[in-house]
N, CA, C and O of each residue as an XYZ file, in Angstrom:
816
protein
N      65.284     -9.781    -23.250
C      65.175    -10.148    -21.844
C      64.522    -11.488    -21.731
O      63.570    -11.818    -22.438
N      65.090    -12.285    -20.775
C      64.502    -13.615    -20.586
C      64.618    -13.966    -19.120
O      65.442    -13.414    -18.391
N      63.769    -14.902    -18.699
C      63.775    -15.372    -17.325
C      64.033    -16.899    -17.395
O      63.818    -17.500    -18.447
N      64.466    -17.504    -16.348
C      64.726    -18.916    -16.362
C      63.474    -19.671    -16.776
O      62.408    -19.491    -16.187
N      63.603    -20.493    -17.761
C      62.441    -21.318    -18.149
C      61.411    -20.589    -18.986
O      60.359    -21.141    -19.311
N      61.723    -19.307    -19.347
C      60.724    -18.495    -20.101
C      61.451    -17.975    -21.375
O      62.557    -17.447    -21.258
N      60.868    -18.112    -22.564
C      61.461    -17.594    -23.711
C      61.611    -16.089    -23.688
O      60.843    -15.391    -23.026
N      62.605    -15.584    -24.414
C      62.750    -14.130    -24.481
C      61.603    -13.563    -25.323
O      60.955    -14.276    -26.088
N      61.368    -12.218    -25.152
C      60.317    -11.545    -25.881
C      60.446    -11.787    -27.345
O      59.446    -11.995    -28.032
N      61.690    -11.765    -27.857
C      61.845    -11.881    -29.272
C      61.520    -13.280    -29.835
O      61.319    -13.453    -31.037
N      61.475    -14.275    -28.918
C      61.150    -15.658    -29.383
C      59.619    -15.886    -29.321
O      59.164    -16.941    -29.764
N      58.814    -14.954    -28.796
C      57.380    -15.185    -28.707
C      56.736    -15.162    -30.130
O      57.123    -14.377    -30.995
N      55.763    -16.041    -30.317
C      54.788    -15.786    -31.392
C      54.025    -14.508    -31.006
O      53.616    -14.378    -29.852
N      53.829    -13.594    -31.901
C      53.222    -12.318    -31.565
C      51.868    -12.160    -32.222
O      51.745    -11.530    -33.273
N      50.859    -12.729    -31.606
C      49.520    -12.545    -32.132
C      49.002    -11.175    -31.838
O      49.571    -10.488    -30.989
N      47.958    -10.735    -32.488
C      47.294     -9.474    -32.093
C      46.572     -9.766    -30.786
O      46.220    -10.917    -30.527
N      46.345     -8.764    -29.966
C      45.670     -8.894    -28.725
C      44.239     -9.358    -28.941
O      43.671    -10.010    -28.064
N      43.641     -9.041    -30.082
C      42.261     -9.478    -30.336
C      42.223    -11.012    -30.443
O      41.156    -11.596    -30.254
N      43.330    -11.674    -30.735
C      43.304    -13.094    -30.850
C      43.488    -13.821    -29.527
O      43.358    -15.044    -29.475
N      43.797    -13.068    -28.422
C      44.057    -13.704    -27.160
C      42.726    -13.866    -26.418
O      42.474    -13.177    -25.429
N      41.909    -14.746    -26.884
C      40.637    -14.998    -26.267
C      40.760    -15.949    -25.135
O      41.426    -16.977    -25.255
N      40.127    -15.633    -24.018
C      40.172    -16.516    -22.879
C      39.631    -17.878    -23.269
O      38.544    -18.005    -23.832
N      40.478    -18.963    -22.928
C      40.012    -20.289    -23.260
C      40.425    -20.738    -24.640
O      40.164    -21.887    -24.997
N      41.052    -19.899    -25.434
C      41.491    -20.253    -26.802
C      42.709    -21.220    -26.727
O      43.838    -20.755    -26.569
N      42.506    -22.485    -26.832
C      43.569    -23.455    -26.617
C      44.593    -23.393    -27.695
O      45.694    -23.912    -27.514
N      44.286    -22.774    -28.831
C      45.324    -22.639    -29.887
C      46.439    -21.746    -29.426
O      47.558    -21.851    -29.929
N      46.174    -20.886    -28.501
C      47.197    -19.944    -27.991
C      47.645    -20.234    -26.596
O      48.776    -19.913    -26.232
N      46.777    -20.845    -25.782
C      47.055    -20.913    -24.345
C      46.873    -22.379    -23.835
O      45.752    -22.792    -23.540
N      47.953    -23.136    -23.737
C      47.900    -24.465    -23.247
C      48.000    -24.504    -21.700
O      47.555    -25.457    -21.060
N      48.603    -23.432    -21.118
C      48.723    -23.306    -19.672
C      48.678    -21.798    -19.353
O      48.809    -20.972    -20.256
N      48.490    -21.436    -18.039
C      48.330    -20.049    -17.673
C      49.537    -19.169    -18.140
O      49.360    -18.010    -18.513
N      50.738    -19.745    -18.109
C      51.885    -18.875    -18.471
C      51.864    -18.465    -19.926
O      52.445    -17.443    -20.289
N      51.180    -19.274    -20.796
C      51.154    -18.954    -22.191
C      50.502    -17.576    -22.439
O      50.968    -16.829    -23.300
N      49.450    -17.236    -21.713
C      48.785    -15.939    -21.895
C      49.714    -14.817    -21.514
O      49.791    -13.820    -22.233
N      50.429    -14.940    -20.403
C      51.369    -13.953    -19.976
C      52.444    -13.773    -21.020
O      52.753    -12.648    -21.413
N      53.033    -14.903    -21.485
C      54.123    -14.796    -22.471
C      53.621    -14.083    -23.775
O      54.357    -13.292    -24.365
N      52.422    -14.361    -24.191
C      51.924    -13.744    -25.392
C      51.647    -12.247    -25.181
O      51.895    -11.426    -26.064
N      51.132    -11.915    -24.004
C      50.935    -10.486    -23.708
C      52.224     -9.732    -23.672
O      52.267     -8.579    -24.101
N      53.298    -10.341    -23.171
C      54.549     -9.656    -23.050
C      55.200     -9.417    -24.400
O      56.175     -8.669    -24.467
N      54.713    -10.012    -25.475
C      55.168     -9.743    -26.793
C      54.605     -8.465    -27.336
O      55.033     -8.007    -28.395
N      53.645     -7.863    -26.635
C      52.983     -6.658    -27.129
C      53.482     -5.395    -26.414
O      54.055     -5.492    -25.329
N      53.271     -4.204    -27.012
C      53.626     -2.972    -26.339
C      52.847     -2.824    -25.061
O      51.720     -3.311    -24.977
N      53.396     -2.181    -24.074
C      52.690     -2.013    -22.751
C      51.334     -1.399    -22.870
O      50.405     -1.840    -22.193
N      51.170     -0.373    -23.723
C      49.912      0.263    -23.858
C      48.817     -0.680    -24.353
O      47.661     -0.570    -23.943
N      49.188     -1.605    -25.233
C      48.219     -2.592    -25.756
C      47.883     -3.597    -24.681
O      46.745     -4.057    -24.580
N      48.905     -3.947    -23.852
C      48.645     -4.860    -22.739
C      47.578     -4.276    -21.797
O      46.628     -4.948    -21.393
N      47.786     -2.981    -21.468
C      46.868     -2.280    -20.537
C      45.461     -2.288    -21.121
O      44.476     -2.572    -20.439
N      45.406     -1.962    -22.421
C      44.080     -1.908    -23.058
C      43.381     -3.262    -23.070
O      42.170     -3.350    -22.866
N      44.152     -4.308    -23.309
C      43.544     -5.644    -23.318
C      43.068     -6.019    -21.915
O      41.979     -6.570    -21.753
N      43.898     -5.714    -20.887
C      43.470     -6.007    -19.488
C      42.142     -5.274    -19.153
O      41.277     -5.836    -18.483
N      41.995     -4.034    -19.620
C      40.789     -3.295    -19.269
C      39.548     -3.870    -19.971
O      38.433     -3.805    -19.454
N      39.775     -4.423    -21.142
C      38.617     -4.842    -22.000
C      38.297     -6.304    -21.908
O      37.276     -6.751    -22.431
N      39.153     -7.065    -21.248
C      39.010     -8.527    -21.318
C      38.602     -9.154    -19.997
O      38.813     -8.572    -18.932
N      38.027    -10.321    -20.069
C      37.718    -11.123    -18.921
C      38.971    -11.968    -18.575
O      39.157    -13.072    -19.086
N      39.786    -11.426    -17.723
C      41.128    -12.066    -17.459
C      40.853    -13.314    -16.572
O      40.083    -13.270    -15.612
N      41.525    -14.420    -16.951
C      41.375    -15.687    -16.197
C      41.728    -15.544    -14.719
O      42.578    -14.741    -14.334
N      41.063    -16.331    -13.924
C      41.319    -16.260    -12.447
C      42.742    -16.633    -12.078
O      43.272    -16.171    -11.067
N      43.360    -17.472    -12.902
C      44.737    -17.886    -12.619
C      45.794    -17.098    -13.345
O      46.937    -17.539    -13.468
N      45.422    -15.955    -13.818
C      46.384    -15.114    -14.544
C      47.594    -14.740    -13.625
O      47.396    -14.511    -12.432
N      48.745    -14.681    -14.127
C      49.961    -14.421    -13.385
C      50.215    -12.951    -13.259
O      51.063    -12.399    -13.959
N      49.473    -12.290    -12.351
C      49.575    -10.846    -12.161
C      51.004    -10.467    -11.654
O      51.601     -9.484    -12.094
N      51.503    -11.279    -10.728
C      52.826    -11.014    -10.167
C      53.884    -11.054    -11.279
O      54.751    -10.181    -11.321
N      53.833    -12.028    -12.163
C      54.818    -12.109    -13.227
C      54.744    -10.889    -14.126
O      55.766    -10.364    -14.568
N      53.513    -10.440    -14.395
C      53.332     -9.222    -15.221
C      53.900     -8.068    -14.538
O      54.596     -7.296    -15.197
N      53.683     -7.843    -13.251
C      54.171     -6.702    -12.491
C      55.678     -6.724    -12.500
O      56.286     -5.667    -12.666
N      56.341     -7.908    -12.325
C      57.784     -7.967    -12.239
C      58.446     -7.643    -13.593
O      59.417     -6.890    -13.669
N      57.870     -8.254    -14.677
C      58.474     -8.022    -15.965
C      58.280     -6.583    -16.400
O      59.191     -5.961    -16.947
N      57.072     -6.049    -16.152
C      56.857     -4.646    -16.555
C      57.763     -3.692    -15.771
O      58.264     -2.708    -16.317
N      57.966     -3.997    -14.476
C      58.850     -3.162    -13.675
C      60.279     -3.278    -14.149
O      60.995     -2.277    -14.153
N      60.736     -4.481    -14.558
C      62.082     -4.644    -15.112
C      62.231     -3.824    -16.353
O      63.223     -3.112    -16.512
N      61.268     -3.904    -17.239
C      61.367     -3.144    -18.519
C      61.413     -1.673    -18.266
O      62.148     -0.947    -18.935
N      60.602     -1.193    -17.263
C      60.628      0.230    -16.961
C      62.047      0.642    -16.429
O      62.580      1.674    -16.835
N      62.620     -0.143    -15.557
C      63.883      0.173    -14.982
C      65.044      0.108    -15.971
O      66.086      0.717    -15.730
N      64.880     -0.641    -17.117
C      65.891     -0.624    -18.131
C      66.138      0.707    -18.757
O      67.207      0.953    -19.315
N      65.133      1.596    -18.669
C      65.361      2.986    -19.081
C      65.294      3.232    -20.589
O      65.904      4.188    -21.068
N      64.589      2.421    -21.339
C      64.410      2.710    -22.754
C      63.494      3.865    -22.913
O      62.309      3.728    -22.611
N      63.970      5.048    -23.387
C      63.193      6.273    -23.367
C      61.859      6.153    -24.121
O      60.892      6.828    -23.767
N      61.798      5.319    -25.133
C      60.526      5.221    -25.910
C      59.422      4.510    -25.144
O      58.239      4.704    -25.425
N      59.810      3.685    -24.173
C      58.791      2.794    -23.579
C      58.782      2.738    -22.052
O      57.879      2.142    -21.464
N      59.799      3.365    -21.388
C      59.909      3.110    -19.924
C      58.729      3.658    -19.184
O      58.272      3.014    -18.239
N      58.207      4.791    -19.541
C      56.993      5.339    -18.819
C      55.770      4.423    -19.033
O      55.008      4.182    -18.096
N      55.594      3.942    -20.195
C      54.446      3.064    -20.471
C      54.562      1.747    -19.665
O      53.584      1.276    -19.085
N      55.781      1.167    -19.645
C      55.998     -0.010    -18.813
C      55.831      0.323    -17.300
O      55.279     -0.486    -16.555
N      56.278      1.437    -16.878
C      56.066      1.814    -15.489
C      54.644      1.941    -15.082
O      54.244      1.493    -14.008
N      53.851      2.572    -15.965
C      52.407      2.713    -15.674
C      51.746      1.393    -15.618
O      50.860      1.199    -14.787
N      52.128      0.440    -16.475
C      51.590     -0.941    -16.437
C      51.988     -1.640    -15.162
O      51.171     -2.317    -14.538
N      53.265     -1.480    -14.759
C      53.786     -2.163    -13.538
C      53.039     -1.577    -12.313
O      52.598     -2.328    -11.442
N      52.904     -0.261    -12.254
C      52.243      0.348    -11.069
C      50.775     -0.096    -10.978
O      50.308     -0.490     -9.909
N      50.054     -0.029    -12.105
C      48.672     -0.390    -12.078
C      48.504     -1.863    -11.679
O      47.555     -2.212    -10.978
N      49.400     -2.697    -12.115
C      49.367     -4.128    -11.781
C      49.709     -4.293    -10.334
O      49.053     -5.110     -9.689
N      50.671     -3.604     -9.742
C      50.989     -3.717     -8.342
C      49.794     -3.302     -7.472
O      49.495     -3.933     -6.459
N      49.127     -2.234     -7.892
C      47.964     -1.792     -7.101
C      46.783     -2.775     -7.206
O      46.004     -2.938     -6.267
N      46.680     -3.408     -8.347
C      45.669     -4.428     -8.509
C      45.981     -5.620     -7.569
O      45.107     -6.168     -6.899
N      47.305     -5.991     -7.564
C      47.722     -7.083     -6.680
C      47.507     -6.744     -5.229
O      47.190     -7.625     -4.429
N      47.678     -5.444     -4.857
C      47.511     -5.065     -3.479
C      46.064     -5.345     -3.081
O      45.814     -5.764     -1.951
N      45.133     -5.130     -3.956
C      43.680     -5.352     -3.651
C      43.455     -6.872     -3.485
O      42.514     -7.287     -2.808
N      44.275     -7.654     -4.070
C      44.106     -9.136     -3.998
C      44.697     -9.766     -2.786
O      44.369    -10.907     -2.460
N      45.557     -9.067     -2.107
C      46.344     -9.646     -0.970
C      45.419     -9.942      0.233
O      44.445     -9.232      0.483
N      45.756    -10.988      0.942
C      44.918    -11.426      2.052
C      45.329    -10.750      3.404
O      44.550    -10.733      4.357
N      46.542    -10.209      3.454
C      46.987     -9.565      4.704
C      47.423     -8.159      4.428
O      47.772     -7.849      3.288
N      47.424     -7.298      5.400
C      47.820     -5.957      5.273
C      49.272     -5.868      4.910
O      49.620     -5.031      4.078
N      50.182     -6.700      5.493
C      51.564     -6.679      5.169
C      51.769     -6.986      3.692
O      52.556     -6.298      3.041
N      51.100     -7.982      3.141
C      51.227     -8.311      1.725
C      50.783     -7.132      0.852
O      51.428     -6.773     -0.133
N      49.657     -6.553      1.259
C      49.129     -5.385      0.496
C      50.145     -4.287      0.453
O      50.417     -3.720     -0.605
N      50.707     -3.983      1.593
C      51.638     -2.811      1.650
C      52.916     -3.114      0.913
O      53.524     -2.195      0.365
N      53.366     -4.383      0.871
C      54.557     -4.748      0.088
C      54.348     -4.399     -1.399
O      55.263     -3.912     -2.065
N      53.126     -4.656     -1.908
C      52.843     -4.283     -3.283
C      52.796     -2.808     -3.472
O      53.270     -2.305     -4.491
N      52.251     -2.103     -2.549
C      52.193     -0.596     -2.596
C      53.576     -0.068     -2.569
O      53.848      0.860     -3.331
N      54.502     -0.562     -1.761
C      55.873     -0.112     -1.644
C      56.567     -0.333     -2.984
O      57.290      0.547     -3.451
N      56.360     -1.501     -3.617
C      56.948     -1.749     -4.931
C      56.509     -0.662     -5.939
O      57.323     -0.152     -6.708
N      55.213     -0.322     -5.916
C      54.708      0.669     -6.825
C      55.298      2.052     -6.465
O      55.611      2.827     -7.369
N      55.451      2.364     -5.215
C      56.050      3.641     -4.804
C      57.444      3.802     -5.293
O      57.842      4.856     -5.789
N      58.205      2.706     -5.140
C      59.634      2.788     -5.570
C      59.771      3.033     -7.052
O      60.624      3.801     -7.497
N      58.953      2.397     -7.778
C      59.015      2.622     -9.217
C      58.573      4.022     -9.610
O      59.154      4.682    -10.472
N      57.490      4.445     -8.914
C      57.047      5.858     -9.218
C      58.151      6.892     -8.893
O      58.337      7.863     -9.627
N      58.858      6.669     -7.808
C      59.918      7.655     -7.386
C      61.064      7.567     -8.454
O      61.636      8.591     -8.827
N      61.374      6.384     -8.917
C      62.376      6.317     -9.935
C      61.963      7.100    -11.235
O      62.773      7.825    -11.814
N      60.726      6.934    -11.653
C      60.268      7.680    -12.836
C      60.229      9.179    -12.607
O      60.511      9.949    -13.525
N      59.890      9.602    -11.418
C      59.873     11.041    -11.083
C      61.310     11.567    -11.158
O      61.561     12.663    -11.659
N      62.252     10.754    -10.643
C      63.687     11.123    -10.709
C      64.076     11.300    -12.114
O      64.894     12.185    -12.364
N      63.601     10.577    -13.066
C      64.006     10.660    -14.491
C      63.298     11.793    -15.168
O      63.929     12.556    -15.899
N      61.969     11.939    -14.949
C      61.165     12.861    -15.748
C      60.585     14.012    -15.011
O      59.957     14.871    -15.630
N      60.761     14.085    -13.698
C      60.198     15.213    -12.980
C      58.775     14.994    -12.575
O      58.169     13.975    -12.906
N      58.238     15.954    -11.855
C      56.854     15.875    -11.397
C      55.875     16.362    -12.362
O      56.089     17.381    -13.019
N      54.770     15.647    -12.475
C      53.601     16.127    -13.267
C      52.363     15.995    -12.378
O      51.849     14.904    -12.129
N      51.911     17.169    -11.912
C      50.784     17.169    -10.954
C      49.546     16.523    -11.626
O      49.240     16.777    -12.791
N      48.848     15.672    -10.830
C      47.693     15.026    -11.353
C      47.925     13.791    -12.168
O      46.977     13.099    -12.539
N      49.174     13.503    -12.455
C      49.511     12.281    -13.250
C      49.605     11.096    -12.282
O      50.196     11.180    -11.205
N      48.990      9.984    -12.719
C      48.912      8.835    -11.833
C      50.232      8.163    -11.538
O      50.334      7.357    -10.614
N      51.275      8.503    -12.344
C      52.563      7.985    -12.131
C      53.540      8.982    -11.543
O      54.360      8.632    -10.695
N      53.453     10.230    -11.995
C      54.484     11.219    -11.731
C      54.111     12.294    -10.774
O      54.851     13.269    -10.643
N      53.001     12.175    -10.093
C      52.546     13.168     -9.104
C      53.218     12.827     -7.727
O      52.770     11.917     -7.029
N      54.253     13.544     -7.369
C      54.899     13.291     -6.132
C      54.075     13.580     -4.921
O      54.081     12.823     -3.951
N      53.342     14.714     -4.977
C      52.537     15.036     -3.812
C      51.472     14.014     -3.502
O      51.099     13.832     -2.344
N      50.972     13.335     -4.541
C      49.989     12.319     -4.320
C      50.535     11.102     -3.618
O      49.829     10.455     -2.845
N      51.788     10.786     -3.883
C      52.505      9.670     -3.234
C      52.603      9.996     -1.667
O      52.343      9.138     -0.823
N      52.962     11.182     -1.372
C      53.112     11.561      0.002
C      51.794     11.638      0.688
O      51.691     11.225      1.843
N      50.746     12.157      0.030
C      49.461     12.234      0.600
C      48.927     10.835      0.969
O      48.328     10.634      2.025
N      49.171      9.878      0.053
C      48.671      8.524      0.309
C      49.419      7.907      1.500
O      48.829      7.171      2.291
N      50.688      8.202      1.621
C      51.431      7.732      2.801
C      50.840      8.332      4.100
O      50.567      7.611      5.060
N      50.661      9.602      4.103
C      50.125     10.234      5.291
C      48.729      9.798      5.599
O      48.379      9.630      6.768
N      47.925      9.610      4.599
C      46.556      9.103      4.818
C      46.543      7.625      5.391
O      45.720      7.235      6.219
N      47.499      6.894      4.880
C      47.573      5.487      5.382
C      47.942      5.441      6.916
O      47.599      4.492      7.621
N      48.607      6.438      7.361
C      49.202      6.452      8.728
C      48.664      7.537      9.612
O      49.342      7.977     10.541
N      47.456      7.976      9.342
C      46.783      8.925     10.217
C      46.682      8.318     11.637
O      46.165      7.217     11.822
N      47.183      9.060     12.612
C      47.126      8.584     14.006
C      48.124      7.527     14.427
O      48.077      6.990     15.534
N      49.068      7.237     13.466
C      50.023      6.150     13.717
C      51.358      6.669     14.288
O      52.144      5.907     14.851
N      51.592      7.972     14.129
C      52.938      8.490     14.436
C      53.358      8.240     15.871
O      54.422      7.675     16.123
N      52.523      8.659     16.815
C      52.897      8.555     18.219
C      53.182      7.109     18.615
O      54.127      6.864     19.365
N      52.401      6.148     18.139
C      52.633      4.761     18.486
C      53.909      4.301     17.795
O      54.628      3.478     18.362
N      54.227      4.790     16.600
C      55.464      4.379     15.953
C      56.646      4.928     16.715
O      57.652      4.229     16.837
N      56.584      6.148     17.240
C      57.668      6.686     18.082
C      57.919      5.846     19.299
O      59.053      5.500     19.630
N      56.807      5.520     19.969
C      56.923      4.677     21.198
C      57.522      3.298     20.894
O      58.408      2.810     21.595
N      57.007      2.696     19.830
C      57.483      1.338     19.541
C      58.883      1.304     18.934
O      59.597      0.311     19.070
N      59.271      2.377     18.271
C      60.690      2.427     17.727
C      61.661      2.381     18.859
O      62.750      1.834     18.689
N      61.323      2.949     20.069
C      62.244      2.935     21.163
C      62.434      1.623     21.854
O      63.371      1.441     22.632
N      61.502      0.667     21.557
C      61.531     -0.647     22.208
C      61.234     -1.742     21.230
O      60.622     -2.743     21.601
N      61.647     -1.590     19.983
C      61.188     -2.499     18.949
C      61.701     -3.909     19.153
O      61.074     -4.861     18.689
N      62.856     -4.072     19.853
C      63.391     -5.453     20.064
C      62.452     -6.228     21.001
O      62.528     -7.456     21.030
N      61.607     -5.596     21.736
C      60.686     -6.253     22.636
C      59.349     -6.521     22.003
O      58.483     -7.127     22.634
N      59.153     -6.091     20.782
C      57.835     -6.173     20.147
C      57.642     -7.532     19.483
O      58.605     -8.213     19.130
N      56.355     -7.918     19.320
C      56.071     -9.125     18.538
C      56.486     -8.945     17.083
O      56.556     -7.826     16.574
N      56.769    -10.108     16.400
C      57.272    -10.050     15.059
C      56.343     -9.305     14.130
O      56.804     -8.592     13.238
N      55.085     -9.450     14.312
C      54.087     -8.760     13.413
C      54.279     -7.261     13.469
O      54.242     -6.587     12.440
N      54.485     -6.727     14.681
C      54.624     -5.267     14.814
C      55.990     -4.797     14.258
O      56.084     -3.725     13.661
N      57.025     -5.598     14.459
C      58.316     -5.248     13.895
C      58.180     -5.131     12.351
O      58.708     -4.203     11.737
N      57.442     -6.121     11.739
C      57.236     -6.078     10.308
C      56.488     -4.820      9.907
O      56.832     -4.196      8.904
N      55.478     -4.435     10.667
C      54.756     -3.212     10.383
C      55.677     -1.952     10.386
O      55.574     -1.108      9.496
N      56.550     -1.845     11.371
C      57.446     -0.753     11.445
C      58.446     -0.782     10.381
O      58.826      0.277      9.881
N      58.929     -1.983      9.971
C      59.893     -2.122      8.864
C      59.261     -1.676      7.577
O      59.925     -1.024      6.771
N      57.989     -2.003      7.342
C      57.318     -1.625      6.115
C      57.168     -0.070      6.095
O      57.340      0.540      5.040
N      56.862      0.545      7.205
C      56.877      2.018      7.232
C      58.229      2.554      6.839
O      58.327      3.519      6.080
N      59.259      1.941      7.345
C      60.649      2.452      6.985
C      60.880      2.281      5.512
O      61.502      3.148      4.897
N      60.409      1.199      4.904
C      60.576      1.044      3.451
C      59.777      2.111      2.711
O      60.255      2.658      1.717
N      58.586      2.410      3.171
C      57.820      3.494      2.555
C      58.564      4.850      2.596
O      58.636      5.606      1.628
N      59.092      5.076      3.773
C      59.802      6.363      3.949
C      61.086      6.398      3.144
O      61.517      7.472      2.725
N      61.706      5.251      2.916
C      62.891      5.226      2.034
C      62.536      5.648      0.649
O      63.297      6.370      0.005
N      61.379      5.211      0.164
C      60.948      5.644     -1.224
C      60.606      7.118     -1.233
O      60.956      7.846     -2.161
N      59.919      7.548     -0.188
C      59.418      8.973     -0.143
C      60.598      9.944      0.027
O      60.527     11.080     -0.443
N      61.676      9.513      0.690
C      62.831     10.402      0.947
C      63.334     10.940     -0.388
O      63.786     12.084     -0.450
N      63.269     10.151     -1.455
C      63.774     10.626     -2.757
C      62.911     11.766     -3.333
O      63.319     12.431     -4.286
N      61.725     11.988     -2.756
C      60.797     12.983     -3.270
C      60.796     14.309     -2.549
O      60.132     15.264     -2.951
N      61.563     14.342     -1.464
C      61.397     15.513     -0.585
C      61.627     16.820     -1.227
O      61.006     17.810     -0.839
N      62.519     16.882     -2.227
C      62.749     18.144     -2.953
C      61.608     18.565     -3.886
O      61.537     19.707     -4.341
N      60.672     17.548     -4.168
C      59.576     17.804     -5.078
C      58.287     18.178     -4.327
O      57.320     18.598     -4.962
N      58.249     18.034     -2.974
C      57.028     18.225     -2.246
C      57.277     19.125     -1.008
O      56.960     18.726      0.113
N      57.827     20.300     -1.203
C      58.098     21.195     -0.051
C      56.854     21.551      0.743
O      56.921     21.770      1.953
N      55.702     21.608      0.051
C      54.489     21.978      0.764
C      54.050     20.993      1.867
O      53.322     21.367      2.787
N      54.492     19.768      1.765
C      54.175     18.757      2.742
C      55.251     18.425      3.683
O      55.092     17.535      4.518
N      56.412     19.141      3.583
C      57.569     18.775      4.301
C      57.399     18.923      5.849
O      57.985     18.158      6.615
N      56.617     19.883      6.269
C      56.371     20.055      7.714
C      55.681     18.867      8.323
O      56.054     18.401      9.399
N      54.649     18.364      7.619
C      53.925     17.163      8.106
C      54.704     15.912      7.923
O      54.578     14.968      8.703
N      55.526     15.890      6.882
C      56.310     14.654      6.597
C      57.564     14.549      7.394
O      58.019     13.442      7.683
N      58.167     15.706      7.777
C      59.488     15.717      8.393
C      59.601     14.826      9.643
O      60.575     14.086      9.784
N      58.623     14.891     10.538
C      58.733     14.027     11.743
C      58.913     12.518     11.325
O      59.726     11.794     11.899
N      58.142     12.103     10.334
C      58.257     10.709      9.866
C      59.645     10.407      9.327
O      60.222      9.357      9.612
N      60.179     11.350      8.534
C      61.513     11.112      7.961
C      62.567     11.092      9.030
O      63.542     10.350      8.913
N      62.411     11.864     10.048
C      63.372     11.872     11.178
C      63.274     10.620     12.041
O      64.245     10.215     12.680
N      62.077     10.006     12.052
C      61.795      8.759     12.752
C      62.438      7.590     12.097
O      62.849      6.629     12.747
N      62.521      7.684     10.785
C      62.918      6.532      9.964
C      64.170      5.817     10.410
O      64.214      4.587     10.438
N      65.166      6.564     10.751
C      66.453      5.985     11.181
C      66.345      5.178     12.496
O      67.225      4.377     12.812
N      65.289      5.394     13.230
C      65.105      4.622     14.486
C      64.212      3.466     14.348
O      64.011      2.722     15.308
N      63.655      3.273     13.180
C      62.825      2.121     12.930
C      63.606      0.910     12.635
O      64.711      1.042     12.109
N      63.132     -0.294     12.930
C      63.869     -1.506     12.678
C      64.191     -1.769     11.253
O      64.818     -2.781     10.938
């Protein structure tokens, strides 16, 4: 796999993660060098390094999330779950870094979509940070406690709303699009979730 201007994984020099010391100019002449070298490693080792290391302030978290998500979606049975876990944890980290609620929710939606894809492949595993379908639904409902009535009202007149509110409603629709794939896995929450799913088609 390669990206414009970025060498393929097979072209990377592959140091051990222990050698990737912050500020080691022998390995990192620019911020992208660290990401490129990390991507030469298995996803579980990347996660371990990120937990144990003082990651530079200019580290390319978005690049890591995108590449890890791409690798997960490729569907290699030996590694897709590990790449997906890395992508989701990176998206959630990015969400915490965002300066606006819309940006934060966009990262959360990306994580939701990848989680639903993995659940579709491997099924539900209760309590698993990647494969717990009920937890995805709970998080959605918790994020939108008290929002349903306002969403119903605004959906009926969304063309008259300010752009910021239209964006909020559109993000809810994207969340529901991801959750709709899980409805067969979470029957216990369907009564609470069903009104939201019915509203989805009326959102901008």
